[in-house]
C-alpha positions as CSV (number, residue, x, y, z in Angstrom):
1,M,67.2,44.5,47.8
2,Q,68.8,43.5,44.7
3,R,67.9,39.9,45.2
4,I,64.1,40.8,45.7
5,V,64.0,42.7,42.5
6,K,65.6,39.8,40.6
7,A,63.1,37.4,42.1
8,I,60.1,39.7,41.1
9,F,61.5,40.0,37.5
10,I,61.9,36.2,37.1
11,F,58.3,35.6,38.4
12,T,56.8,38.2,36.1
13,S,58.7,36.7,33.2
14,V,57.5,33.3,33.8
15,F,53.8,34.4,34.3
16,L,53.9,36.5,31.1
17,F,55.3,33.6,29.2
18,S,52.7,31.1,30.5
19,C,49.9,33.5,29.6
20,R,51.3,33.7,26.0
21,Q,51.5,29.9,25.6
22,G,47.9,29.2,26.8
23,P,46.7,25.9,27.6
24,P,48.8,22.8,26.6
25,P,48.2,21.9,22.9
26,S,47.4,18.3,23.7
27,S,44.2,19.4,25.4
28,N,42.8,20.6,22.0
29,I,43.7,17.5,20.1
30,I,40.7,15.0,19.7
31,S,41.3,11.3,19.5
32,V,39.6,9.7,16.4
33,N,39.7,6.7,14.3
34,I,40.7,7.3,10.6
35,M,40.2,5.2,7.5
36,P,41.2,5.5,3.8
37,V,38.2,5.5,1.4
38,K,38.1,2.5,-0.9
39,M,36.1,1.6,-3.9
40,Q,34.2,-1.7,-3.9
41,R,31.4,-3.6,-5.7
42,V,28.3,-3.7,-3.6
43,T,24.9,-5.4,-3.9
44,Y,22.1,-3.2,-2.9
45,Y,18.4,-2.5,-3.7
46,D,16.8,0.8,-4.9
47,R,13.6,1.3,-2.7
48,Y,10.4,2.8,-3.8
49,T,7.3,3.4,-1.8
50,A,4.4,1.5,-3.5
51,T,0.7,0.7,-3.3
52,T,-1.0,-2.7,-4.3
53,V,-3.8,-2.3,-6.7
54,A,-6.3,-4.7,-8.2
55,L,-5.8,-5.2,-12.0
56,N,-9.5,-5.4,-12.4
57,Q,-12.1,-3.8,-10.2
58,V,-15.8,-3.2,-10.5
59,N,-18.8,-1.8,-8.6
60,I,-21.6,-4.2,-9.2
61,L,-24.9,-2.6,-10.0
62,P,-28.3,-4.4,-10.7
63,E,-29.6,-4.3,-14.3
64,V,-33.2,-4.6,-13.2
65,Q,-35.3,-3.2,-10.3
66,G,-36.7,-5.2,-7.5
67,Y,-36.2,-6.4,-3.9
68,I,-33.2,-8.4,-2.7
69,T,-34.4,-11.9,-2.0
70,G,-31.0,-13.8,-1.8
71,I,-27.4,-13.2,-0.8
72,F,-25.1,-16.1,-1.6
73,F,-21.6,-15.2,-0.6
74,T,-19.6,-14.5,2.5
75,E,-18.1,-10.9,2.7
76,G,-14.4,-10.5,2.2
77,T,-13.9,-13.9,0.7
78,H,-12.7,-15.2,-2.8
79,V,-15.3,-15.8,-5.4
80,V,-15.0,-17.5,-8.8
81,K,-16.2,-16.3,-12.1
82,G,-20.0,-16.9,-12.6
83,Q,-20.7,-17.5,-8.8
84,T,-24.2,-16.3,-7.9
85,L,-23.9,-13.2,-5.5
86,F,-27.4,-11.9,-5.2
87,E,-31.0,-12.6,-6.3
88,I,-33.7,-10.0,-7.0
89,D,-37.4,-10.9,-6.6
90,K,-37.8,-12.6,-10.1
91,R,-41.6,-13.5,-10.0
92,I,-42.5,-10.5,-12.0
93,Y,-39.7,-11.3,-14.6
94,E,-40.7,-14.9,-14.8
95,D,-44.4,-13.7,-15.5
96,N,-43.1,-11.4,-18.2
97,Y,-41.1,-14.2,-19.7
98,N,-44.0,-16.6,-19.7
99,T,-46.2,-13.9,-21.2
100,A,-43.6,-13.2,-24.0
101,A,-43.2,-16.9,-24.7
102,A,-46.9,-17.3,-25.1
103,N,-47.2,-14.3,-27.4
104,L,-44.5,-15.7,-29.4
105,K,-46.5,-18.9,-29.8
106,V,-49.5,-17.0,-31.0
107,A,-47.3,-14.9,-33.4
108,E,-45.9,-18.1,-34.7
109,G,-49.3,-19.5,-35.4
110,N,-50.4,-16.4,-37.1
111,L,-47.4,-16.4,-39.2
112,K,-47.9,-20.0,-40.2
113,Q,-51.6,-19.2,-41.2
114,A,-50.6,-16.1,-43.2
115,Q,-47.9,-18.1,-44.9
116,Q,-50.4,-20.8,-46.0
117,D,-52.8,-18.1,-47.3
118,A,-50.0,-16.3,-49.1
119,D,-48.9,-19.7,-50.8
120,R,-52.5,-20.4,-51.8
121,Y,-53.1,-17.0,-53.3
122,E,-49.8,-17.0,-55.0
123,Y,-50.7,-20.3,-56.8
124,L,-54.2,-18.9,-57.8
125,N,-52.6,-15.7,-59.0
126,K,-50.2,-17.5,-61.3
127,N,-53.2,-19.2,-63.0
128,N,-55.3,-16.1,-63.0
129,A,-57.9,-17.7,-60.7
130,V,-58.2,-15.0,-58.0
131,A,-58.5,-11.2,-58.0
132,K,-55.3,-9.2,-57.8
133,Q,-56.6,-7.4,-54.8
134,L,-57.0,-10.6,-52.7
135,Y,-53.6,-11.7,-53.6
136,D,-52.0,-8.3,-52.6
137,H,-53.9,-8.4,-49.2
138,A,-52.5,-11.9,-48.6
139,M,-48.9,-10.9,-49.2
140,I,-49.4,-7.9,-46.9
141,A,-50.9,-10.1,-44.2
142,L,-47.9,-12.4,-44.4
143,E,-45.4,-9.5,-44.1
144,N,-47.4,-8.2,-41.1
145,A,-47.3,-11.7,-39.5
146,Q,-43.5,-11.9,-40.1
147,H,-43.1,-8.5,-38.3
148,A,-45.3,-9.6,-35.5
149,Y,-43.3,-12.7,-34.9
150,S,-40.0,-10.9,-35.0
151,S,-41.4,-8.4,-32.5
152,A,-42.7,-11.1,-30.2
153,E,-39.4,-12.9,-30.5
154,A,-37.5,-9.7,-29.4
155,L,-39.9,-9.3,-26.4
156,L,-39.1,-12.9,-25.4
157,K,-35.4,-12.2,-25.6
158,T,-35.9,-9.0,-23.5
159,A,-37.8,-10.8,-20.9
160,E,-35.3,-13.7,-20.8
161,T,-32.5,-11.2,-20.3
162,N,-34.3,-9.4,-17.5
163,L,-35.0,-12.7,-15.9
164,N,-31.3,-13.6,-16.0
165,Y,-30.5,-10.1,-14.7
166,S,-32.5,-10.9,-11.5
167,T,-29.6,-13.4,-10.6
168,I,-26.4,-11.4,-10.3
169,K,-23.2,-13.3,-10.8
170,A,-19.5,-12.6,-10.3
171,P,-18.2,-11.2,-13.7
172,F,-14.6,-12.5,-12.8
173,A,-12.8,-14.2,-10.0
174,G,-11.7,-12.1,-7.2
175,T,-12.2,-10.9,-3.6
176,I,-15.6,-9.6,-2.7
177,G,-16.0,-6.7,-0.3
178,F,-18.8,-5.6,2.1
179,S,-22.3,-5.9,0.8
180,Q,-24.0,-2.5,0.5
181,V,-27.6,-4.0,0.6
182,K,-29.4,-6.4,2.8
183,L,-32.2,-8.8,2.2
184,G,-35.5,-7.0,1.5
185,D,-33.7,-3.8,0.2
186,L,-35.2,-2.3,-3.0
187,V,-32.6,-1.7,-5.6
188,N,-32.8,0.4,-8.8
189,A,-31.3,-0.6,-12.1
190,G,-28.0,1.1,-12.8
191,Q,-28.1,3.2,-9.6
192,T,-27.7,1.0,-6.4
193,V,-24.2,-0.2,-5.8
194,L,-24.6,-3.8,-4.5
195,I,-20.9,-4.6,-3.7
196,T,-17.3,-4.1,-5.0
197,L,-15.3,-6.9,-6.5
198,S,-11.6,-6.8,-7.2
199,S,-9.3,-9.3,-8.9
200,D,-6.7,-10.7,-6.6
201,N,-4.5,-13.0,-8.5
202,P,-2.3,-11.6,-9.9
203,M,-1.9,-8.3,-8.1
204,G,-0.6,-5.1,-9.3
205,V,1.9,-3.0,-7.4
206,D,2.2,0.6,-8.5
207,F,5.1,3.1,-7.7
208,F,6.6,6.3,-9.1
209,I,10.0,6.9,-10.6
210,N,11.9,10.1,-11.6
211,E,11.7,10.6,-15.3
212,K,15.6,10.4,-15.4
213,Q,15.2,6.7,-14.6
214,L,12.6,6.1,-17.4
215,S,15.1,4.8,-20.0
216,Y,16.5,2.3,-17.5
217,F,13.0,0.8,-16.6
218,E,12.0,0.8,-20.3
219,K,15.2,-1.3,-21.0
220,L,14.2,-3.7,-18.1
221,Q,10.7,-4.1,-19.6
222,K,12.0,-4.8,-23.1
223,E,14.4,-7.4,-21.8
224,G,11.6,-9.6,-20.3
225,R,13.9,-12.0,-18.6
226,H,16.7,-10.7,-16.3
227,S,19.9,-12.3,-15.2
228,I,19.1,-11.3,-11.6
229,D,16.4,-13.5,-10.3
230,S,15.4,-11.1,-7.5
231,L,15.2,-8.1,-9.8
232,F,11.8,-7.0,-8.4
233,T,10.9,-7.9,-4.7
234,L,8.4,-6.6,-2.3
235,I,8.5,-5.6,1.4
236,L,5.1,-6.0,3.1
237,P,3.8,-3.5,5.7
238,D,5.0,-5.8,8.5
239,N,8.6,-5.5,7.0
240,T,8.6,-9.1,5.8
241,L,9.8,-10.1,2.4
242,Y,7.1,-11.3,0.0
243,P,8.4,-14.6,-1.2
244,I,7.4,-14.2,-4.9
245,I,9.3,-12.2,-7.5
246,G,7.4,-9.5,-9.6
247,S,7.8,-8.3,-13.3
248,I,7.1,-5.1,-15.0
249,S,3.6,-4.9,-16.5
250,V,2.9,-1.4,-17.5
251,I,4.8,1.9,-17.8
252,D,2.4,4.8,-17.9
253,R,1.8,6.8,-21.0
254,A,3.1,10.2,-19.8
255,V,5.3,11.9,-17.2
256,N,3.5,14.1,-14.8
257,P,4.8,17.6,-15.8
258,Q,4.4,19.0,-12.2
259,T,6.4,16.3,-10.4
260,G,8.6,14.9,-13.2
261,S,7.6,11.4,-12.1
262,I,6.0,8.6,-14.0
263,R,4.1,5.5,-12.8
264,I,5.4,1.9,-13.1
265,R,3.2,-1.1,-12.4
266,L,4.6,-4.5,-11.5
267,V,2.7,-7.7,-11.4
268,F,3.0,-10.3,-8.5
269,S,1.5,-13.7,-8.5
270,N,-0.8,-14.0,-5.3
271,P,-1.8,-17.6,-5.1
272,L,-2.4,-17.4,-1.2
273,L,-4.1,-14.0,-1.5
274,N,-1.7,-12.4,0.9
275,L,-1.8,-9.2,-1.1
276,R,-4.8,-7.0,-0.8
277,A,-5.6,-4.0,-2.8
278,G,-4.5,-0.7,-1.3
279,M,-1.7,-2.0,0.9
280,S,1.3,0.2,1.4
281,C,4.6,-1.5,0.7
282,V,8.1,-1.0,-0.6
283,V,9.4,-2.2,-4.0
284,R,13.0,-3.3,-4.0
285,V,14.8,-3.0,-7.4
286,H,18.0,-5.0,-7.6
287,N,20.7,-2.6,-8.6
288,Q,22.7,-4.2,-11.5
289,E,25.5,-1.6,-11.3
290,Q,28.8,-3.6,-11.5
291,T,31.3,-0.8,-11.3
292,P,33.1,-0.2,-7.9
293,Q,31.6,2.5,-5.8
294,V,32.7,4.6,-2.7
295,V,31.3,2.8,0.3
296,I,32.0,4.2,4.0
297,P,30.7,3.4,7.4
298,N,27.3,5.0,8.0
299,K,28.4,6.4,11.4
300,A,31.0,8.6,9.5
301,V,28.2,10.7,8.1
302,V,27.0,13.9,9.9
303,E,23.8,15.7,9.2
304,E,23.5,19.4,9.4
305,M,20.4,21.4,8.3
306,G,19.3,18.8,5.8
307,E,22.9,18.4,4.3
308,Y,25.3,15.6,4.9
309,F,29.0,15.9,5.6
310,V,32.0,13.6,6.4
311,Y,35.2,14.9,8.1
312,T,38.3,14.4,5.8
313,V,41.7,14.6,7.4
314,K,44.8,16.4,6.2
315,D,48.3,16.7,7.5
316,S,50.1,19.9,8.0
317,A,53.8,20.1,8.6
318,I,55.2,23.0,10.7
319,S,58.9,23.9,11.2
320,T,59.9,24.6,14.8
321,S,62.5,27.0,15.9
322,D,65.0,24.3,16.4
323,G,64.8,23.3,12.8
324,S,62.8,20.1,13.2
325,T,59.4,19.5,11.6
326,V,56.1,18.7,13.4
327,T,53.2,17.1,11.6
328,N,49.7,18.0,12.7
329,T,46.5,16.5,11.5
330,F,43.3,18.5,11.0
331,A,39.7,17.3,10.3
332,F,37.6,19.5,7.7
333,Q,34.0,19.0,6.8
334,K,33.2,17.9,3.2
335,R,29.6,17.9,1.8
336,V,28.7,14.6,0.3
337,R,25.7,13.2,-1.7
338,L,24.3,10.0,-0.2
339,G,23.4,6.9,-2.1
340,E,21.8,3.6,-0.9
341,T,22.4,2.2,2.5
342,V,24.1,-1.2,2.5
343,G,24.0,-2.7,5.9
344,P,26.1,-0.7,8.3
345,N,27.6,1.2,5.3
346,I,26.4,3.7,2.9
347,I,27.2,4.5,-0.8
348,I,28.5,8.0,-1.4
349,S,27.5,9.2,-4.7
350,S,29.8,12.3,-4.8
351,G,31.9,14.5,-2.5
352,I,34.9,12.1,-1.7
353,D,37.1,10.1,-3.7
354,E,39.1,6.9,-3.3
355,G,42.2,7.4,-1.2
356,D,40.7,10.3,0.9
357,K,41.1,9.7,4.6
358,I,37.9,10.2,6.7
359,V,37.0,10.2,10.4
360,V,34.8,7.2,11.2
361,D,34.7,7.4,15.2
362,G,34.6,10.6,17.3
363,V,32.8,12.8,14.7
364,Q,30.4,14.1,17.5
365,S,33.3,15.9,19.1
366,L,34.5,17.5,15.9
367,H,34.1,20.9,14.3
368,N,35.5,22.2,11.0
369,G,39.2,22.5,11.3
370,S,39.7,20.4,14.6
371,Q,43.1,19.0,15.4
372,V,42.8,15.3,15.6
373,T,45.1,12.4,16.3
374,A,44.7,8.8,15.0
375,A,45.0,7.3,18.4
376,D,43.3,3.9,18.7
377,R,39.7,4.5,20.2
378,R,38.6,0.8,19.9
379,S,37.3,-1.0,22.7
380,K,38.5,-4.6,23.4
381,G,37.1,-7.1,21.1
382,Q,36.0,-4.5,18.5
383,P,37.0,-5.3,14.8
384,G,39.9,-3.3,13.6
385,K,39.2,-2.6,10.1
386,N,37.9,1.0,10.8
387,S,41.0,1.9,12.9
388,G,43.3,4.8,12.2
389,S,45.7,4.9,9.2
390,K,49.1,6.2,9.0
């Protein structure tokens, strides 16, 4: 009986002790890779969403009324300055011009006759050989003939201008759009839009910056030439790099008080006409910062609710009952502010410092305060530069 009681006591003690101990600690320790944070110099680009714009664009309207009798271009192509685009029925304008030219000849003849009469009466008047009234009438007739000639001359110029306006030419070189009229359409002076013409070489690229960056871009504009050849580059909609470097053309006159942004315009040469007005693209501005920055692997960053964190690790020494010391390692979330992405890495603007130890592999299994171990998680053949530290 005494043996049975003793056995029950031992079994109960072991059971209670095992319940107090819980699962083995090793099951709560997460294996991760740890690396120390280092400062380094990096080359990267600040990126801005941008739109291509024509430096000069105009809706072409007729200056005279009439029917379209000629269209002399191919839609969507490049035209040169002075190239004929449209012709309006010019018969009435040619008739008006011929009439005005004939009237000018008549006025010229009348003026010549009036001048001869005036000269004759002026000679007779000096010799008191003609009545004063006849002399005065001759002078008035000369003056009226002069006015009539000036009027006829002005009418001829107007008729000539209208005749010229019946042929519509490109005011500058550029790319022509779709024609808004067809042969035979009646167009009204100053009202009917015939077509839109936009300049295409060079091409402008507009983007917006924060007002805090304004002084930096003003400095770039004043310098003119830059030590970095690729200061302004352009990524096209198909994600290819445009092969020509741009330069600052205009900084807008004022900051938008609602958004705190201001518009910058770059200019890119466009000899092959690859750039079209209205394209969505990305402007890359080569960062000229030479000071070392905090750079970590992108995979070490965790996003939660629109905020970004990394796991930093800290060692905690615990004294055991037998007098020895056990060091445990724990991972804690730390909020960071992200900078530019540089390949597989990312710049950290604030939140961690050089010398901090961060988790770079296994972050998906962590929560704030997780106990971790710096066991090697690398697969065979994987580079070891991001492996655990001491």
